[in-house]
N, CA, C and O atoms as a MOPAC input file, in Angstrom:
PM7 MOZYME 1SCF
protein

 N    -29.56200 1   -31.94300 1     5.17000 1
 C    -28.94000 1   -32.74400 1     6.21100 1
 C    -28.39500 1   -31.81400 1     7.28900 1
 O    -27.77200 1   -30.79600 1     6.98600 1
 N    -28.62700 1   -32.16000 1     8.51000 1
 C    -28.17400 1   -31.36400 1     9.64400 1
 C    -26.83600 1   -31.91300 1    10.10900 1
 O    -26.71800 1   -33.11200 1    10.36400 1
 N    -25.82900 1   -31.05900 1    10.22300 1
 C    -24.48900 1   -31.50700 1    10.59600 1
 C    -24.18200 1   -31.20200 1    12.05400 1
 O    -24.80000 1   -30.32900 1    12.66400 1
 N    -23.21800 1   -31.93400 1    12.60300 1
 C    -22.82700 1   -31.76700 1    14.00300 1
 C    -22.40200 1   -30.33900 1    14.31200 1
 O    -22.73600 1   -29.80600 1    15.37000 1
 N    -21.66300 1   -29.71500 1    13.39200 1
 C    -21.19600 1   -28.34600 1    13.62000 1
 C    -22.38800 1   -27.40400 1    13.75400 1
 O    -22.39400 1   -26.54200 1    14.63400 1
 N    -23.39200 1   -27.55300 1    12.90000 1
 C    -24.60000 1   -26.71500 1    12.98000 1
 C    -25.33500 1   -26.93700 1    14.30000 1
 O    -25.79000 1   -25.98500 1    14.93400 1
 N    -25.44600 1   -28.18700 1    14.70500 1
 C    -26.15800 1   -28.49600 1    15.94900 1
 C    -25.41800 1   -27.91900 1    17.15300 1
 O    -26.04300 1   -27.34100 1    18.04100 1
 N    -24.11200 1   -28.06700 1    17.19200 1
 C    -23.32800 1   -27.51800 1    18.31200 1
 C    -23.39000 1   -26.00100 1    18.34000 1
 O    -23.56100 1   -25.40200 1    19.40100 1
 N    -23.25200 1   -25.38000 1    17.17800 1
 C    -23.25300 1   -23.92300 1    17.10800 1
 C    -24.62300 1   -23.35200 1    17.47000 1
 O    -24.70900 1   -22.34900 1    18.17800 1
 N    -25.69400 1   -23.98600 1    16.98900 1
 C    -27.02900 1   -23.48300 1    17.32900 1
 C    -27.27900 1   -23.61700 1    18.82400 1
 O    -27.90000 1   -22.74300 1    19.42900 1
 N    -26.80300 1   -24.69500 1    19.42100 1
 C    -26.97000 1   -24.86900 1    20.86600 1
 C    -26.19100 1   -23.79700 1    21.62900 1
 O    -26.70500 1   -23.21200 1    22.58200 1
 N    -24.97200 1   -23.54700 1    21.21400 1
 C    -24.15100 1   -22.52800 1    21.87500 1
 C    -24.82500 1   -21.16500 1    21.80100 1
 O    -24.88700 1   -20.44200 1    22.79500 1
 N    -25.33200 1   -20.81500 1    20.61500 1
 C    -25.99300 1   -19.51800 1    20.44500 1
 C    -27.26900 1   -19.41000 1    21.28300 1
 O    -27.52700 1   -18.37200 1    21.89300 1
 N    -28.05500 1   -20.46800 1    21.31000 1
 C    -29.27800 1   -20.45600 1    22.11900 1
 C    -28.96000 1   -20.30800 1    23.60700 1
 O    -29.63600 1   -19.56700 1    24.32000 1
 N    -27.92800 1   -21.01700 1    24.06900 1
 C    -27.54900 1   -20.90100 1    25.47400 1
 C    -27.07300 1   -19.49300 1    25.80400 1
 O    -27.30200 1   -18.99600 1    26.90600 1
 N    -26.41600 1   -18.86000 1    24.85400 1
 C    -25.98200 1   -17.47500 1    25.04200 1
 C    -27.19500 1   -16.55100 1    25.13900 1
 O    -27.23100 1   -15.66000 1    25.98800 1
 N    -28.17600 1   -16.75900 1    24.28400 1
 C    -29.37200 1   -15.91900 1    24.26000 1
 C    -30.19700 1   -16.09400 1    25.53500 1
 O    -30.62800 1   -15.10700 1    26.13200 1
 N    -30.42100 1   -17.34100 1    25.95700 1
 C    -31.27900 1   -17.57300 1    27.11500 1
 C    -30.52600 1   -17.50000 1    28.43900 1
 O    -31.14100 1   -17.45700 1    29.50500 1
 N    -29.21500 1   -17.48600 1    28.37300 1
 C    -28.41700 1   -17.37300 1    29.59100 1
 C    -28.42500 1   -18.61900 1    30.45500 1
 O    -28.26500 1   -18.53600 1    31.67200 1
 N    -28.60900 1   -19.76200 1    29.83700 1
 C    -28.61900 1   -21.01500 1    30.58800 1
 C    -28.54600 1   -22.19700 1    29.64600 1
 O    -28.42100 1   -22.02500 1    28.43400 1
 N    -28.62400 1   -23.39100 1    30.19700 1
 C    -28.50100 1   -24.58700 1    29.36900 1
 C    -29.70800 1   -24.81900 1    28.45600 1
 O    -30.84800 1   -24.52900 1    28.82100 1
 N    -29.43600 1   -25.33900 1    27.28400 1
 C    -30.47100 1   -25.74900 1    26.33800 1
 C    -30.30000 1   -27.25300 1    26.16800 1
 O    -29.29400 1   -27.71100 1    25.62600 1
 N    -31.26600 1   -28.00500 1    26.62600 1
 C    -31.11800 1   -29.46000 1    26.63400 1
 C    -31.95500 1   -30.17600 1    25.58700 1
 O    -31.72400 1   -31.35300 1    25.30900 1
 N    -32.93400 1   -29.47400 1    24.99700 1
 C    -33.82200 1   -30.10200 1    24.02100 1
 C    -33.67500 1   -29.49800 1    22.64200 1
 O    -33.25700 1   -28.35000 1    22.49000 1
 N    -34.02200 1   -30.27700 1    21.64900 1
 C    -33.89300 1   -29.88100 1    20.25200 1
 C    -35.15300 1   -30.29700 1    19.50400 1
 O    -35.70400 1   -31.36600 1    19.76600 1
 N    -35.61100 1   -29.46800 1    18.58100 1
 C    -36.70200 1   -29.82800 1    17.67600 1
 C    -36.15500 1   -29.82700 1    16.25600 1
 O    -35.60200 1   -28.82600 1    15.79900 1
 N    -36.30800 1   -30.93400 1    15.56900 1
 C    -35.81400 1   -31.02400 1    14.19700 1
 C    -36.59800 1   -30.07600 1    13.30000 1
 O    -37.81700 1   -29.96000 1    13.43000 1
 N    -35.90500 1   -29.39900 1    12.39400 1
 C    -36.61400 1   -28.50600 1    11.46600 1
 C    -37.70800 1   -29.27100 1    10.71300 1
 O    -37.44700 1   -30.31600 1    10.11600 1
 N    -38.89900 1   -28.75400 1    10.74800 1
 C    -40.07800 1   -29.36500 1    10.12200 1
 C    -40.37700 1   -30.74700 1    10.69600 1
 O    -41.17900 1   -31.48800 1    10.12700 1
 N    -39.75200 1   -31.10000 1    11.80200 1
 C    -39.99800 1   -32.38500 1    12.43900 1
 C    -39.35000 1   -33.56300 1    11.75400 1
 O    -39.56800 1   -34.70900 1    12.14700 1
 N    -38.54700 1   -33.29600 1    10.72400 1
 C    -37.94200 1   -34.36600 1     9.93100 1
 C    -36.62500 1   -34.81800 1    10.54900 1
 O    -35.72400 1   -34.01000 1    10.77800 1
 N    -36.52400 1   -36.10700 1    10.81500 1
 C    -35.30600 1   -36.65700 1    11.39000 1
 C    -34.84600 1   -37.84400 1    10.55100 1
 O    -35.65100 1   -38.65400 1    10.09200 1
 N    -33.54400 1   -37.92400 1    10.36600 1
 C    -32.92300 1   -39.06800 1     9.71900 1
 C    -31.69200 1   -39.43900 1    10.54500 1
 O    -31.32300 1   -38.68000 1    11.44100 1
 N    -31.04900 1   -40.56500 1    10.28300 1
 C    -29.90900 1   -40.96200 1    11.10700 1
 C    -28.80000 1   -39.91300 1    11.22500 1
 O    -28.29400 1   -39.71200 1    12.32900 1
 N    -28.39300 1   -39.22900 1    10.13800 1
 C    -27.35300 1   -38.20600 1    10.30600 1
 C    -27.78400 1   -37.05200 1    11.21800 1
 O    -26.97400 1   -36.52700 1    11.98200 1
 N    -29.05100 1   -36.66100 1    11.13700 1
 C    -29.53600 1   -35.57600 1    11.99500 1
 C    -29.55600 1   -36.01700 1    13.45600 1
 O    -29.13900 1   -35.26500 1    14.33700 1
 N    -30.03600 1   -37.22300 1    13.71700 1
 C    -30.05800 1   -37.73200 1    15.08900 1
 C    -28.64200 1   -37.84500 1    15.64300 1
 O    -28.41200 1   -37.53300 1    16.81200 1
 N    -27.70600 1   -38.27900 1    14.83800 1
 C    -26.30500 1   -38.38500 1    15.26000 1
 C    -25.73800 1   -37.00200 1    15.57600 1
 O    -25.02600 1   -36.84200 1    16.56700 1
 N    -26.04000 1   -36.01100 1    14.75300 1
 C    -25.55200 1   -34.64200 1    14.97900 1
 C    -26.09900 1   -34.07600 1    16.27800 1
 O    -25.37100 1   -33.42600 1    17.02800 1
 N    -27.37200 1   -34.31700 1    16.54900 1
 C    -27.99700 1   -33.82600 1    17.78000 1
 C    -27.36900 1   -34.51900 1    18.99500 1
 O    -27.12400 1   -33.88100 1    20.01900 1
 N    -27.11500 1   -35.80300 1    18.88000 1
 C    -26.45100 1   -36.54800 1    19.95600 1
 C    -25.04800 1   -35.99200 1    20.20200 1
 O    -24.66500 1   -35.74800 1    21.34600 1
 N    -24.29200 1   -35.79600 1    19.13900 1
 C    -22.92300 1   -35.28900 1    19.25800 1
 C    -22.87900 1   -33.86800 1    19.80700 1
 O    -21.88400 1   -33.46900 1    20.41200 1
 N    -23.95800 1   -33.09700 1    19.59800 1
 C    -24.02000 1   -31.73400 1    20.13300 1
 C    -24.34400 1   -31.72800 1    21.62200 1
 O    -24.28100 1   -30.68400 1    22.27000 1
 N    -24.69100 1   -32.90000 1    22.16500 1
 C    -24.92600 1   -33.01700 1    23.59800 1
 C    -26.33800 1   -32.75700 1    24.08100 1
 O    -26.55500 1   -32.57100 1    25.27800 1
 N    -27.30100 1   -32.74100 1    23.17300 1
 C    -28.68500 1   -32.55600 1    23.59500 1
 C    -29.15600 1   -33.78100 1    24.37100 1
 O    -28.75400 1   -34.90500 1    24.07200 1
 N    -30.00500 1   -33.56000 1    25.36200 1
 C    -30.55700 1   -34.65600 1    26.15300 1
 C    -31.72200 1   -35.34500 1    25.45500 1
 O    -31.92000 1   -36.55000 1    25.60600 1
 N    -32.49200 1   -34.57600 1    24.69000 1
 C    -33.65300 1   -35.11100 1    24.00100 1
 C    -33.94800 1   -34.25800 1    22.77800 1
 O    -33.46800 1   -33.13000 1    22.66200 1
 N    -34.74500 1   -34.81200 1    21.86400 1
 C    -35.12200 1   -34.08700 1    20.65200 1
 C    -36.50800 1   -34.54800 1    20.21500 1
 O    -36.92400 1   -35.66800 1    20.51100 1
 N    -37.22100 1   -33.66800 1    19.50400 1
 C    -38.57700 1   -33.96500 1    19.05100 1
 C    -38.63700 1   -34.05900 1    17.53700 1
 O    -38.04900 1   -33.24900 1    16.82100 1
 N    -39.35400 1   -35.05700 1    17.07300 1
 C    -39.62300 1   -35.24200 1    15.64800 1
 C    -41.14100 1   -35.21500 1    15.47600 1
 O    -41.86700 1   -35.07200 1    16.46000 1
 N    -41.62300 1   -35.34700 1    14.26200 1
 C    -43.06300 1   -35.31500 1    14.03800 1
 C    -43.68000 1   -36.70300 1    14.11300 1
 O    -44.72400 1   -36.86800 1    14.74300 1
 N    -43.08300 1   -37.68100 1    13.50700 1
 C    -43.73300 1   -38.98400 1    13.38900 1
 C    -42.96600 1   -40.08700 1    14.10300 1
 O    -41.77400 1   -39.95700 1    14.38400 1
 N    -43.67200 1   -41.17200 1    14.39100 1
 C    -43.02100 1   -42.38100 1    14.87000 1
 C    -42.20100 1   -42.94000 1    13.71500 1
 O    -42.64300 1   -42.90700 1    12.56700 1
 N    -41.02700 1   -43.44700 1    14.00800 1
 C    -40.17000 1   -44.04100 1    12.99600 1
 C    -39.24400 1   -45.03200 1    13.68700 1
 O    -39.29200 1   -45.17000 1    14.91000 1
 N    -38.40900 1   -45.71800 1    12.92900 1
 C    -37.43500 1   -46.60400 1    13.57100 1
 C    -36.48800 1   -45.84300 1    14.50000 1
 O    -35.85900 1   -46.45000 1    15.36700 1
 N    -36.37900 1   -44.53000 1    14.33200 1
 C    -35.50200 1   -43.71200 1    15.17500 1
 C    -36.18800 1   -43.23700 1    16.45300 1
 O    -35.54800 1   -42.60500 1    17.29400 1
 N    -37.48000 1   -43.53100 1    16.61300 1
 C    -38.21500 1   -43.06400 1    17.78100 1
 C    -37.49100 1   -43.46700 1    19.06000 1
 O    -37.15600 1   -44.63300 1    19.26800 1
 N    -37.26300 1   -42.48400 1    19.89600 1
 C    -36.56500 1   -42.68700 1    21.15500 1
 C    -36.23500 1   -41.33700 1    21.76100 1
 O    -36.83800 1   -40.32800 1    21.39500 1
 N    -35.29200 1   -41.30700 1    22.67300 1
 C    -34.93200 1   -40.07500 1    23.38400 1
 C    -34.53200 1   -38.95300 1    22.44100 1
 O    -34.80900 1   -37.78700 1    22.72400 1
 N    -33.88600 1   -39.28000 1    21.32600 1
 C    -33.44500 1   -38.25000 1    20.38300 1
 C    -34.37500 1   -38.12500 1    19.17800 1
 O    -34.02300 1   -37.49000 1    18.18400 1
 N    -35.54200 1   -38.71800 1    19.26300 1
 C    -36.56500 1   -38.56500 1    18.21900 1
 C    -37.93100 1   -38.82800 1    18.83700 1
 O    -38.64800 1   -39.73700 1    18.41900 1
 N    -38.28300 1   -38.02500 1    19.83400 1
 C    -39.57000 1   -38.16600 1    20.50100 1
 C    -40.67500 1   -37.74900 1    19.54500 1
 O    -40.64700 1   -36.63000 1    19.03400 1
 N    -41.64200 1   -38.61100 1    19.28900 1
 C    -42.70400 1   -38.25200 1    18.35100 1
 C    -43.66000 1   -37.22900 1    18.94700 1
 O    -43.93300 1   -37.23800 1    20.14700 1
 N    -44.15200 1   -36.37000 1    18.11000 1
 C    -45.13800 1   -35.37100 1    18.53200 1
 C    -46.11300 1   -35.18600 1    17.39100 1
 O    -45.85800 1   -35.62300 1    16.26900 1
 N    -47.20700 1   -34.55100 1    17.66900 1
 C    -48.22100 1   -34.29300 1    16.65400 1
 C    -48.25900 1   -32.81300 1    16.33200 1
 O    -48.10600 1   -31.96600 1    17.21300 1
 N    -48.46100 1   -32.51700 1    15.07700 1
 C    -48.63000 1   -31.12800 1    14.66300 1
 C    -49.96300 1   -30.61600 1    15.17700 1
 O    -50.97900 1   -31.30100 1    15.05800 1
 N    -49.97000 1   -29.42600 1    15.74500 1
 C    -51.19600 1   -28.78000 1    16.19500 1
 C    -51.29900 1   -27.44900 1    15.46500 1
 O    -50.42500 1   -26.59000 1    15.58000 1
 N    -52.38100 1   -27.29400 1    14.71300 1
 C    -52.58000 1   -26.07900 1    13.93400 1
 C    -53.69600 1   -25.22300 1    14.49400 1
 O    -54.37700 1   -25.61000 1    15.44400 1
 N    -53.87700 1   -24.07000 1    13.90400 1
 C    -54.88000 1   -23.12700 1    14.40300 1
 C    -56.31300 1   -23.61300 1    14.17200 1
 O    -57.24000 1   -23.09000 1    14.79100 1
 N    -56.51400 1   -24.60000 1    13.29700 1
 C    -57.85800 1   -25.14400 1    13.06200 1
 C    -58.15500 1   -26.35800 1    13.93700 1
 O    -59.23100 1   -26.94500 1    13.82500 1
 N    -57.23600 1   -26.73800 1    14.79300 1
 C    -57.42300 1   -27.91600 1    15.63900 1
 C    -58.21900 1   -27.55900 1    16.88500 1
 O    -57.72400 1   -26.89400 1    17.79500 1
 N    -59.46000 1   -28.01800 1    16.90200 1
 C    -60.30700 1   -27.85900 1    18.07300 1
 C    -60.23700 1   -29.11400 1    18.92800 1
 O    -59.38000 1   -29.97200 1    18.71800 1
 N    -61.13800 1   -29.21400 1    19.88700 1
 C    -61.12600 1   -30.33300 1    20.83400 1
 C    -61.23800 1   -31.68700 1    20.14200 1
 O    -60.49200 1   -32.60500 1    20.48300 1
 N    -62.14800 1   -31.83700 1    19.17800 1
 C    -62.33400 1   -33.12800 1    18.51300 1
 C    -61.13000 1   -33.51600 1    17.68900 1
 O    -60.70500 1   -34.67200 1    17.71900 1
 N    -60.57000 1   -32.57000 1    16.95300 1
 C    -59.38400 1   -32.89000 1    16.13600 1
 C    -58.19500 1   -33.23000 1    17.01500 1
 O    -57.42300 1   -34.13200 1    16.69100 1
 N    -58.03700 1   -32.51400 1    18.12900 1
 C    -56.93300 1   -32.81700 1    19.03900 1
 C    -57.09100 1   -34.21500 1    19.63000 1
 O    -56.11300 1   -34.95200 1    19.76100 1
 N    -58.30000 1   -34.57200 1    19.98100 1
 C    -58.55000 1   -35.91900 1    20.52300 1
 C    -58.23200 1   -36.97800 1    19.47200 1
 O    -57.60000 1   -37.98700 1    19.78400 1
 N    -58.66100 1   -36.76000 1    18.24100 1
 C    -58.37900 1   -37.71200 1    17.16100 1
 C    -56.86900 1   -37.84900 1    16.94100 1
 O    -56.37200 1   -38.95500 1    16.72900 1
 N    -56.14800 1   -36.74200 1    16.99000 1
 C    -54.69400 1   -36.79300 1    16.82200 1
 C    -54.04400 1   -37.55000 1    17.97700 1
 O    -53.09000 1   -38.29900 1    17.77200 1
 N    -54.55700 1   -37.35500 1    19.18300 1
 C    -54.00800 1   -38.06600 1    20.33600 1
 C    -54.16600 1   -39.58000 1    20.16200 1
 O    -53.22700 1   -40.34100 1    20.39600 1
 N    -55.35500 1   -40.00300 1    19.75100 1
 C    -55.61100 1   -41.43300 1    19.55500 1
 C    -54.73000 1   -41.97200 1    18.44200 1
 O    -54.10700 1   -43.02100 1    18.60600 1
 N    -54.66500 1   -41.28000 1    17.31800 1
 C    -53.83300 1   -41.71900 1    16.18900 1
 C    -52.37600 1   -41.79800 1    16.59600 1
 O    -51.68500 1   -42.75300 1    16.24100 1
 N    -51.90000 1   -40.81300 1    17.33400 1
 C    -50.51000 1   -40.76500 1    17.78900 1
 C    -50.21100 1   -41.97600 1    18.67700 1
 O    -49.17500 1   -42.62300 1    18.52000 1
 N    -51.09900 1   -42.27300 1    19.58700 1
 C    -50.91100 1   -43.40800 1    20.49400 1
 C    -50.90200 1   -44.71700 1    19.70600 1
 O    -50.08200 1   -45.59400 1    19.97700 1
 N    -51.81000 1   -44.85900 1    18.72700 1
 C    -51.86800 1   -46.07600 1    17.92600 1
 C    -50.59500 1   -46.26800 1    17.11900 1
 O    -50.08500 1   -47.38500 1    17.02500 1
 N    -50.07800 1   -45.20200 1    16.54000 1
 C    -48.83900 1   -45.31800 1    15.77600 1
 C    -47.69500 1   -45.77500 1    16.66900 1
 O    -46.87300 1   -46.59200 1    16.25400 1
 N    -47.63300 1   -45.25900 1    17.88200 1
 C    -46.59500 1   -45.67200 1    18.82000 1
 C    -46.70700 1   -47.14100 1    19.16000 1
 O    -45.69500 1   -47.83100 1    19.28600 1
 N    -47.93100 1   -47.62800 1    19.31000 1
 C    -48.15400 1   -49.04000 1    19.61200 1
 C    -47.70500 1   -49.90500 1    18.44700 1
 O    -47.06100 1   -50.93400 1    18.65400 1
 N    -48.03300 1   -49.50500 1    17.23000 1
 C    -47.62200 1   -50.26300 1    16.04500 1
 C    -46.10500 1   -50.26000 1    15.92600 1
 O    -45.51300 1   -51.29900 1    15.63700 1
 N    -45.46500 1   -49.11600 1    16.14300 1
 C    -44.00800 1   -49.03100 1    16.07100 1
 C    -43.36500 1   -49.95500 1    17.09400 1
 O    -42.41100 1   -50.66400 1    16.77300 1
 N    -43.87300 1   -49.95600 1    18.31800 1
 C    -43.31800 1   -50.82700 1    19.36600 1
 C    -43.54000 1   -52.29500 1    19.03700 1
 O    -42.65500 1   -53.11500 1    19.28300 1
 N    -44.69100 1   -52.64500 1    18.49200 1
 C    -44.93800 1   -54.03200 1    18.08900 1
 C    -43.95300 1   -54.46300 1    17.00900 1
 O    -43.43900 1   -55.58100 1    17.04800 1
 N    -43.69100 1   -53.59300 1    16.05700 1
 C    -42.72700 1   -53.92200 1    14.99800 1
 C    -41.33100 1   -54.12300 1    15.57300 1
 O    -40.62200 1   -55.04600 1    15.17200 1
 N    -40.93400 1   -53.27400 1    16.50300 1
 C    -39.61800 1   -53.42300 1    17.13500 1
 C    -39.51700 1   -54.74500 1    17.89400 1
 O    -38.52600 1   -55.46600 1    17.77500 1
 N    -40.54100 1   -55.04900 1    18.66600 1
 C    -40.54300 1   -56.29500 1    19.43500 1
 C    -40.45200 1   -57.49800 1    18.50500 1
 O    -39.68100 1   -58.42300 1    18.76100 1
 N    -41.23100 1   -57.49300 1    17.43000 1
 C    -41.20000 1   -58.58600 1    16.46300 1
 C    -39.82500 1   -58.71400 1    15.82400 1
 O    -39.31800 1   -59.82400 1    15.65700 1
 N    -39.21600 1   -57.58300 1    15.46400 1
 C    -37.88300 1   -57.60300 1    14.84800 1
 C    -36.84400 1   -58.14500 1    15.81400 1
 O    -35.97700 1   -58.92200 1    15.41400 1
 N    -36.91700 1   -57.74200 1    17.09800 1
 C    -35.96600 1   -58.24100 1    18.10700 1
 C    -36.11000 1   -59.75000 1    18.27600 1
 O    -35.11800 1   -60.47200 1    18.37000 1
 N    -37.33700 1   -60.20800 1    18.31200 1
 C    -37.57300 1   -61.65400 1    18.47700 1
 C    -37.05200 1   -62.42600 1    17.28000 1
 O    -36.46400 1   -63.49700 1    17.43200 1
 N    -37.26700 1   -61.88400 1    16.09400 1
 C    -36.79400 1   -62.56200 1    14.88800 1
 C    -35.27300 1   -62.58800 1    14.81000 1
 O    -34.68900 1   -63.54700 1    14.30700 1
 N    -34.63600 1   -61.53600 1    15.30700 1
 C    -33.16800 1   -61.45600 1    15.26400 1
 C    -32.50100 1   -62.30400 1    16.34200 1
 O    -31.37000 1   -62.75700 1    16.16500 1
 N    -33.19400 1   -62.52000 1    17.45400 1
 C    -32.56500 1   -63.17100 1    18.59800 1
 C    -33.00800 1   -64.54400 1    18.78100 1
 O    -32.56000 1   -65.21800 1    19.70800 1

């Protein structure tokens, strides 16, 4: 679990190293859960990246795809399509849930 103190301290250290503001965060191994997203928010990050679409997908859990050294043009294209489809399914689920709740 990633804590607010760790997120704030890592941001402070990175800003010291780069000599300027650090506004983005990448979750270790791309794994995000509510406590980690809350810690990143409390540390003042503007945005953060995760690996997969989830109920947390948003500014502090932007989905991304893993790209490895064996990923050529065809594999990258397939990942792009899969990534887009997952986002569409996630948004459809959110819309359905909002309609059911309201």
